[in-house]
VOBAMAR-92672 format. One line per 2 residues: number of its first residue (from 1); their letters; for each residue y, z, x of C-alpha. Coordinates in steps of 0.05 Angstrom, whole numbers. Each point is the difference from the previous one (the first is absolute). Last residue first. Layout:
NUM> a> Y:Z:X ~ ...
END
This chain:
54> ie> -152:209:692 ~ -27:-70:-14
52> el> 37:-54:37 ~ 28:-61:-35
50> tg> 30:-62:32 ~ -63:-41:8
48> nk> -20:-42:61 ~ -51:51:27
46> st> -24:18:-70 ~ 36:49:-46
44> cn> 27:-51:-49 ~ -65:-41:-1
42> qv> -42:62:-11 ~ 46:23:-55
40> yq> -6:-68:-34 ~ -76:3:7
38> ef> 1:67:-36 ~ 44:-29:-54
36> ty> -51:-54:-13 ~ 5:-75:12
34> ay> 31:-61:-31 ~ 70:12:28
32> ee> 19:-71:18 ~ -28:-32:-64
30> pq> 30:54:-44 ~ 71:-7:26
28> er> 48:33:-49 ~ -50:44:-36
26> kl> -39:17:64 ~ 66:16:36
24> qe> 19:48:-56 ~ -67:34:4
22> fe> 7:7:75 ~ 69:31:-5
20> qr> -25:50:-51 ~ -59:17:45
18> le> 47:11:59 ~ 44:45:-41
16> ke> -60:41:-23 ~ -27:4:71
14> tv> 66:29:22 ~ 48:-36:46
12> fr> 43:32:54 ~ 55:-41:32
10> mv> 10:-29:70 ~ 19:-71:-20
8> et> -53:-38:39 ~ -43:61:15
6> di> -13:12:-74 ~ -27:71:1
4> fi> -59:17:-43 ~ -18:58:-45
2> nm> -68:10:-32 ~ -11:40:-63
END
């Protein structure tokens, strides 16, 4: 299981927690989050993202 650190609030996030957050966002805003979990992780860990994989 992957673990990430949210550099914006300095807290650890597990892959399971991140997946749950993504699924909730997809339910609430399906048109904005119309992509896969893997793409979501890529977006969150990209240059402008706030997650860093540990």
